Every structure is written in C-alpha cells, then in structure tokens.
Phi, psi and omega in degrees: 000136179277160175291148182221141179237131176237122179247133175232120182195181180266142178285127175245346177201136173237120179241101183289330181293316180270357183056046179237151174231132178256126181249144171259109184249113180284145176282155184268007180224160181268152177275190184295334179274358179084020181244151175277134177264160180234134175258139178252114188240125178269124183248129179269128178263143180258150178054236185257021182290340180286336183299310178294328179294312181289336181276318188254346183250150176236170180297136181097347177292147176267126177227162175242138179233132179243136180204000000 
C-alpha cells in the first residue's frame, strides 16, 4: 500500500492561473499555550481539476483533498 495524505480544511485562496488552492487546516491538538494551531497548505491541482473548484467553491468552504 502506498502512502496517502488526506487534508480537510477551509479554502483561503484559489489561484486559477497557477492551479493552486491554499487550505487552512487546523491541528487536532493544542499547543503549550492551550490553543489550536492552523497550518496553511498550498495544494497544486493537475490538469483541469482546478475548474470545478473555482466554479463551485468559494473562500471559506470546507473541502477535502486526497493525494
């Protein structure tokens, strides 16, 4: 079985020219100060996968990406 990554987060940026989507993914545990941290991950889409994202999704929507 190959390694697999699943990200679930809110869209904070859609860039159709570069075919990238930036997600804000919250961590499931608290840091030393007792707060949840958020990671900002830029995801590259291949071929025409960016078209449905830019057409049907808006900023703040929750999506899942598997890769």
